[in-house]
N, C-alpha and C positions, 0 to 999 in steps of 0.2 A: 899978173900975167905969167911971171916966172913960176910962181907956185902952181898955176893951172897947168903949165907945160910939164912941170915935174910930176904932177898927179896923173897926167895922161901917159907919161912914160912908165910909171910904176903900176898901172891898172892891170889886174889879173883877169883871167878868162871868166866869162859870165857863169860857166858851169862849176867853177871852183868854189868850195865852201868858204874859203878865206875871202874871196872876192865878194861874196854875198854879205859876209859880216862887215867888211870894210865899207860897202855901199850903205848898209844900214846905219853904221856909226856916223858916216858922213851926212846921211839924211837927218839923223837925230841931232847932230851938231848944228845943222842949218835949219832945224825945226820944220822939216818938210812934213806934209800931211800924211803920207803913207806910213811913216814911222809912228806918228801919233795914233793912227787907227790901229796898228798892230798892238801898241802898248795898251790902248783902251780895251781891246778885246781880251787880252790876257788878264788885265785887272778885273774885268767884269766876270770872267770865268772863275777866278779865284774867289771873288765875293759871293757868287752863287753857291759854290761848293762849300764855303765856310758856313753860310747861314742855313743851308738845307740840312747839313749834318747836325747843326745845333738844334734845329727844330725837331729832328727825329729822335735825338738821344737826350737833349736837354743839357749837354755838356759841350765845351769847346772841342774842336776836332784835334785828335792826337796825330802826330806825324808818323808814329810807329806802325809798321805793318800788322804786328800782332794786336795792337790796340784797335786798329780799324776792324779787324775780324771780330773782336768782342762786341763792338758797337753794332755791326751788321747782324749778328746773331741775337742781340737783345731786342730787335724789332719783332722777332717771331713771337715771343711771349706776349708782347703788346697786342699783336694781331689776334692771338688766341683769346686774350682777355676781352677784346672788343666783340668777338664772335659770341663768347659766352654771355656778354651783356645783352646782345641782340636776342639770343635764345631765351634768356630770362624774361625779357620784355614780351616776346612771343608767347611763352608759356603763361605768363600772367594774363595776357589778352585772352587766350583760349580758355583759361580756367574761369575767368570772371565775366566773360562776354555772355550774356544771357542767350542770345541767338545761337551761338556756337554750342553751348552746353545743352540746350534743348535739342538741337539737331543730333548731337552725339548720343543723347539718351534715347531718342527715337530710333537711331540706327542700331544702337546696342540691343534694344528690345526686338527690333525686326530680325536681326541676325540670330538672336537667341531663339525666337519662335521658329525660324526656318530650321535651325539645327535640331531643335527638339522634335519637330514634326518629322523630319527626314530620318531621325534615329528611332522614332516610335513605331514605324511600320516595316514589317519584313514579310515578303511575299513568297509563295510557292507557285510555280508554273505547272499547270495541269494539262495533259494531253490525253484525249480519249480516241482510240483508234482500233480498227479491225485488222488492217494490214500495215506492216511496217515497210517503209521504203525511203527513197531519197528525200521526199518532201518532209517527212518526219525528222530526219536527221538535220536538215537545214533549219527547221523550226526550233529544234532543241538547241542547236548551236547559237541561234539568234538570241534566245532568252537567257542562255547561260552567260552571255557576255555582260549582262546588266548586274550592277552591284547590289541592287535592291531585290533581286531574285536569289533566294537563299538555298532553294532546292527545287528539284524537278520530279513530278509524280507522273508516271506513265500508267494509264489504265488500259489494259488490253482486253477488249471485248471478246469473251470466249463463248458467247451465246450462239454463234452460228456454227454450221456443220464443218466447214473447212478450216476451223481454227487450228493454228500451229504456234506452239510456244516460241517466243523469241529467245533463243538460247544464248546468243552473244550480245544481248542488250547492253548498252553502256552503263557502267557503274558510277562514272564521274565524268563531267564535262566542264572544262575550264575551272576546275576546283569545286564545282557544285555537285553535291551528291544526287544520284538518280535512284528513285525508288520505283521498282517495277511490280505491278499488281495485275493478276489475271482475275477477271470478274465473269462468272458464269451466268449471272442473272441478266435478263434482257431489260436493262434500266434506261436505255436510250438517253434522253437529255438529262436524266437524273444522275448519271455517272459523275458529272463534275461536282455536284453538291456533296455526294457521299465521299468523293475523293478529298475534297476540301475539309470536310468535317472529320473523317475517320483516319485518313492516311497521311495527311500533311504533318510535318514535325510540330511538336507541341509549342515551340517558340514562334511559330509562324502565326500571324494574325490577319493576313490578307492573302487572297487567292487571285491568280491570273489564269484565265482560260482563253484558248483560241483553237480553232480548227487547224488540223495539221497542214492543210493545203493553203493557208493564208500567209502571206508575206507581211509581217508586221514591223519590219526593221525601220520603215520610214516614219513611223508615228508612235512607237512604243514608249519612248522617253517622254514625249509630250502627254501621252495618255496617263502615264504615271504621275507627272506633275499636276495634271488636272485632278487626279484622284486625291492627291495630297491637299488640294484646296478645300475639298469637301468630302472627306473619307466616309461619311455616313450615307453617301449616295452610290449608286452603281454608275461606273464610267465605262463607256464602250466606244468603239470605232465603227462607224457605219458609212454606207454610201448616201448620196443626196436623196435618192428615192426612199430609202428606209427611214431617214430622218423625217421627211415629209409625212410618210405613212404613220409613223409612231406619234407625231404631233396630232394627227387627226384622231388617233386612238388613245387620247389622254382625257382625263376627267378631273375636274377640280370643283369641290363644293366645300367652302370654308365652314359652313354651318355644321357639316358632318365630319370635319377634319380630314377630308379626302383630297388627295393630290397624287394621282397615280397614273400609270401608263405602261405601255409595252416597251421593251428594249431588246435589241438583237445582240447576242453575245459571241457569235462565231468568229467575227473579225478581230476579236481581242477585247477583253473586259476585265476590269479590276473590281472586286467586291470584298467586303469584310467576311472573315470566317464566322464571326458571330451571327451574321445574317444567314449564312448557309445553315448553321445549327438551328436557328429559330425557324427557318423554313421547313427543315426535316421534322422538327418537333410538331409544327402545325399540321403537317401531312399525317403524322401519326394520330393526332387528335381527330382528324376528319376522314380517317380511312374508311369509315362506313358510308360517307357521303360521296366519295369519288371513286370511280373505277381506276384501278392501278394503271391500266394501259393509257388512260386519258392523261394522267399525270406524267407518265413516262414520255408520251409523244410531245406534250406541250409544257414540260417542266419550266422552261425559261419564261413562258407567259405567266404561269402561276407564281413563280419566284418574283419577277419584276412587278407584277400587279400587287401581290400581297405585301410587298415591302412598303407600299403606300407612301412613296416619296418620289419627287421628281427625279428623273434620270438625266445624266449629262452625256449626251451622245455627240461625238465629234464627227462632223461630216467630212470624211477624208477620201483620198484616192485609194480605193480598195483593189489590191492586186494579188493574184494567186501566184504560187510557185508554178513555173511553166512545166506542164506535163507532156506537151507535144510541141513540135516546131511551129505549127500553124496556129497555136492557141493565142488569142489576143491578150495583150497585157492589161488593158483597162477592163475591169470585170466587176459587175454587180448584178445579182439576180433581181428579178421583179419582186419587190417586197409585197406588193398587193396580191400577187398570185400566191406567194408563200403563205401569207396570213390566211387567205381564203381557203386553203386546203385544210386548215385547222379551225374553221369557223365555230364548230360545235364546242371544241375544247376551250377556245378562247372566250366564248360567251359564257360557258360554265364558270371559268375562273373569275370573270368579271362579275357575274351574278353573286358568287359566294363572297367576293370582296364587298360588294354593295350591301349585301345583307348583314355582314359583320359591322360595316360602318354605321348602318342604321341602328343596329342593336347596341353598339358601344359609342354612340354619338357624343355624349358629354366628354368622355376621356380622349377620344381621338381628335376632337376639335382643338384641345389645348396641346396635345402631343405634337401635332404636325405643323403648328403655326410658325415654327422657327426654321424650317427647311427651305432653302432657296437654291435654285439651280445656278451654278456659276455662269458668267457671261462668255464662256469658252465655246467656240463653234467649229474650229477647224485647225488641224496641225499644219505648221509651215512645212514646205517641201523638204527642208534640211533637218527637220525634227528638232529645231532649236528655239521655236517660239510657237505661240497659239494665237489665232485671230480672236479678238474679243469684240463684242458689239452688243447693243440692246435692240438691234433690228431683227425681228423674227420673220420667217416666211409668211406667217399669218398669226393672228391672235388665237391661242388655243381656247377651246370652249370652256366656259366657266359658269357654274350654276350657284345661285344663292341658296336655294332649297333643293335638297337631293330628291329627285324624282326617278325611282328605279325603272319603271317601264319606259320612260322617255330616254334615259341613258342607254338602256339595252337596245332600244329601237335604233338609236343613232349608231351604236357600235355595229349592229347587225347590217345596217346599210353600207357602212364603210368596209366591213369585212367581206361583204358580198362582191365587191369590185375586184376584178382580176387584172385590170390594166390601170396604169397611172392616169390621173386626171390631167386636164390641160394645165391647171395651175401648178401641178407637180412637175410637168415637163418644162414649164417656164422657169420654175425655181432651179431645176437641174441645169438648164442652159446657162444660168448665171449664178451658180452656187457659191457658197462661202469659200471653198477651196481655191477658186480661181483668183482670189485676192492675194494668196500666198503661195502660188504654185510656180512662181518665177517664169511665167510664160507671158510674153507681151501680147499675145493674140487672144487671151481669155480675160474676162473681168467679172467681178462680183457686182451685182446690181439688185438691191431689194425691190420689191414690188411697190412699196409705198414711197411717197415723197417725204423729204426730210422735214422734221419738226424740231422745235427748240429742245435741246437736251439730247438729241440723238448723237451717237458716237460710234467710232470704230478705232481699233488700235491693236496692240500686241501685248501678250504676256510673255516675258523673256525667261520664264521657268524658274529663275532664281535671282537673288539680289546681285546686281552688277555695280561695281565701282566705276567702271571705265566705259560707260555707254558714250559713244561719240556722235553718231548721226542717226536719224531715222529718215527713210525715203519713202515717198508716196508717188506712185504714178496713177493719175486720175484724170477723168474727163469732166467731172462736175466743176462748174465755174466758181464755186464759193470756197475752194480749199484754203486759200490764203486768209479767208475771214474766220476760219475755225480756230478754236483755242487749243494750243498744244499743252497737254497736262502730263505730269509724271507722278508716280506714286511708288512707295515701298510695299504697301500691303493691299492696295486696291480699294481703300476706303477714304483716305485723306489724299487729296490731289493738289499738286502745286502747279500753277500756270507758268510755263516756260516761255519767256519773251524771245523767241527765235524767229528771225526773218528768213524764209526759205530762199534758196537759189533755184530759180525757175528756168526750165529748159523745155522747149516744145519738142515733143517726140514724133507725133504724126497727127493726122486728121482722120476721124472716124465718123462717118455719116454727118458731116458738117460740124462736128465738135472737135476742138483741139484737145489732144491728149498730151498732158504736160507732166514733167518730172519735178517734184518738189523735194529738195534736200535741206533738212533742218540741222544746223550745227548745234547740238545740245551741249557739248562740252564748253564751247565758247560762251553760250548763253548762260550756263550755270556759273561759269567763272565771273562774268559780269554781275550776276545776281549776288554772289558771295562778296564781291568787292563792295557792292552797295550796302550789304548788311554790315560789314566790318567798318565802314565809314560812318555809320550812324553813332550819335552820341550815346553814352551809357544810359542816359535817362530815357531813351526811346527804344531800347532793345527788348523790353519785357514783352511787348505784344506784337513784335515784328514777325512776319511769315518768313521762315528760313527754307532754302532749297533742301531737298533730300540728299543725304550723303551717299545713299545707294538707290538704285532704281530697279524695279522689276516690271512695272506696268507703265505703258505709254499709250496715250489715246488722243484723238482729235474729236473735239466736241463742238456742236453747232450752238450758236447763241440766239438764233432766230429761225423762223420757218423759211423754207425755200420751195419753189414750185417744181422741184425735180428731185430724183433719188441720188444716192451715192453711185458713182461708177469708179470702182477701184481696180486697176490693172495689176498693181504690184504694191507690196508693203513689206519693207525689210529694214534692218538696223545693222549698224557696225559698231565695233568696240575698238578702243585705242588706249593711249596713255591717259590716265586721269588728268583733268585740267580744271580743278575747281578751287585752286588757291590753298587747299588744305592737304595736299598730297604728301609733302615732306613732313615726316613725323617730328613734332617738337620734343623737348626733353621729356623723360619718362614721367616727371611730376605733373606735366600738363595733361597726360593721358590717363591718369589714375581714375578720373571721373568716368571714363568710358570702359572700365574693366568689367569683365563678366565674372560671375561667381567663382568659376574654376580658376581664376587667376590669369586668364588670357584676355587680351584686349579684344574689342569688337573687330578691329581691323585684322588682327592676327587670326581670329577665328574664321573670319570671312575668307582670308587667303588660304588657311588650312583646309577649309571645306571645298574651295575651288580645286585645290590640288588633289583632294580625295576623289572628287567627281571626275577630274581629268584622268 
């Protein structure tokens, strides 16, 4: 008790550090629990610190500050070594995995083909005019902005009485040289072919022609990309009525090697310079059989028919440059009436083609068997893609044995029409362009019900690494049952297992119009994950996803009792998400190098930068 009284008398204030220490020593002396807990925590912390440092460095912990800094910095080289080991494993996987190496080789070949094709063709833009004005200035500036247009040729028609020389004509526009030529002969439609053959620069192998009052800025790039798919054909932009009319005025007879038709060039057209040269040479050979004025009036009909190849016409929204305030923006002349005004010239051109085909039947049959029209049918509203499909407005006439009187009779009947047929009006009401015009009130609908193998989709104009989604707004009920397919070249197709996000947009005549958004990047990432998880013994025959995508389509796998109804079709791009975006060490990419020392990926990025 005396000791307890003494302790109470000598106790210090609780806030004093000495009082806390005395309390702790007293607790320790009497083995109280709070002291034991404190000692246990301190001991456990020391033990953790000791062993963690030993595991990290492999040596006992030193108490010196300078030594601790050395141990901490030594962990960095260890981390770098582990990263290098992981990279080496990844490089080995990419080099020896058959699926990855196959996909890389295919991507390398596709990028090389794209680069070669784009570098192989250089175009000259040709304008034929009687009077120069603001429309011509706008048209010249539009074509001069394109990197594939290397020069501009201006043909000033001086055959009329009120001709006046354009003294201050442009010499250069956006760095592109301008060649100004006055032509006194009344050549009419022949001007463009002589300009392409005689006046274009010698390095140019392709010609682009358009009437000066047409606004081609909304589809010129897509028309060029369509030309690069099949440069041996004539590629033009037309309205829906013209496309329907020209399909009626086509003829195919495989026994005679005949596959020809009319094409309209005023709205913009690409054709090879060699074809213009061959056409002028043929006119010189047949000058005694044709009246010069007939050829001048209908030179486009003679040229496109005598080429004897299917033409690729994109049914676009044809718009003129506005000349008056009240002039409507949507513009297309009556193609039937236009053709009927030249019925005699058109029939003469067809007759001469048929006679030549019958005379040279053995050679032409083998010559034209390889030409196929691409499945491109309309430019997207933003000029960044093309609608592709195998659904035609109707099946073009086809003959087994060429019958000259029968063909001429059919052509005469069509050319005699001055107004569109009801079938043409129905096609125009739901034309191709309405699937890619970004207008929710219009839609494309073929006249026939869907059968197995029918498809529609997009040509993205070039190879893309970063395609993210594709969106379809449609009213047909079988959209979710269609197969989504991707391709680099349009021949080999890879099925993409993507489940769409479906949203109801509206109801039209009792049918639900729904939006279907397919996440392609996520689906391709899962596909690559599956490929890389396969054992080495099973990778030789496995189907690998494409590393780049240019073509996307939706294909039916069975018949349906209804047609396609497509309100909108679009795509988006984003960050690549296929599991192979981060480049492995250089040794792993040597297999994907192009002959010039650049890798396929580097060439693709460089080409994208050039195009932008």
